[in-house]
C-alpha positions in Angstrom: 123.9 124.7 93.2 127.0 126.7 93.0 128.3 127.7 89.6 131.6 126.0 88.7 134.6 128.2 88.1 136.5 128.2 84.9 140.2 127.4 84.9 141.2 131.1 84.8 139.3 131.7 88.1 141.0 129.0 90.1 143.9 129.8 92.4 147.3 128.8 91.1 147.8 125.0 91.7 144.3 124.8 93.2 145.7 125.9 96.6 143.5 126.4 99.6 144.5 130.1 100.1 142.3 130.9 103.2 143.3 129.4 106.5 140.6 127.1 108.0 138.6 126.7 104.8 139.5 123.2 103.6 136.0 122.0 104.6 134.6 124.2 101.8 136.3 122.0 99.2 134.4 118.8 98.4 137.4 116.7 97.3 135.5 113.4 96.9 135.0 114.2 93.2 138.6 113.1 92.7 137.8 109.4 93.5 138.1 106.6 91.0 137.4 103.9 93.6 134.9 104.2 96.4 135.1 102.4 99.8 132.0 100.4 100.5 131.3 99.7 104.2 129.7 96.4 105.4 128.5 97.0 109.0 127.9 93.3 109.6 131.7 92.7 109.4 132.8 95.7 111.4 134.2 95.3 115.0 134.5 99.1 115.6 138.3 98.9 116.0 138.5 102.4 114.5 141.7 101.6 112.5 140.0 103.1 109.4 139.2 106.3 111.3 142.7 106.5 112.7 144.5 106.1 109.4 142.1 108.0 107.1 144.1 111.0 105.7 141.0 112.9 104.9 138.9 112.5 108.1 136.2 110.9 105.9 135.3 108.2 108.4 132.2 109.1 110.4 132.2 107.8 113.9 130.3 108.5 117.1 131.5 107.4 120.5 134.0 105.0 118.9 131.3 103.4 116.7 131.7 103.4 112.9 128.7 105.2 111.4 129.8 105.4 107.7 131.9 107.3 105.2 131.7 110.9 104.2 131.9 110.7 100.4 132.2 114.5 100.0 135.7 114.3 101.3 136.9 110.7 100.7 139.4 110.7 97.8 139.3 106.9 97.5 142.9 106.2 98.5 142.0 102.8 100.0 143.9 103.2 103.2 140.8 102.3 105.2 140.2 99.1 103.3 143.9 98.1 103.7 144.0 98.6 107.5 140.6 97.0 108.3 141.4 93.7 110.0 137.9 92.2 109.2 137.8 93.4 105.6 134.6 95.4 106.4 135.5 98.0 103.7 135.9 97.1 100.1 137.1 99.4 97.3 134.9 99.4 94.3 135.0 101.3 91.0 133.3 104.7 91.2 131.6 103.9 87.9 129.4 101.4 89.6 127.7 104.2 91.4 127.0 106.6 88.5 123.3 106.9 87.7 122.0 107.9 84.3 120.1 111.2 84.2 117.0 111.0 82.1 
């Protein structure tokens, strides 16, 4: 596991300073709500994929496969545009597990 940087080691304003490196930054840690996908309701309209600002919707051949939680910031756009309510926003705290 990579060592976390201290605040003095971060670039000013947390900017991505190298071109083409945004995929290095796992921005999903910012989430307070998580989209939960229900395949049984999905009609593969791809509205969620089209509107997702973080390209966190995983699709293959126009079929919804899931959500990439490493990059999803929990904005809820996917849940709002889904015509079948196949995506529900739930508090991130429901998914925290206790380390023993």
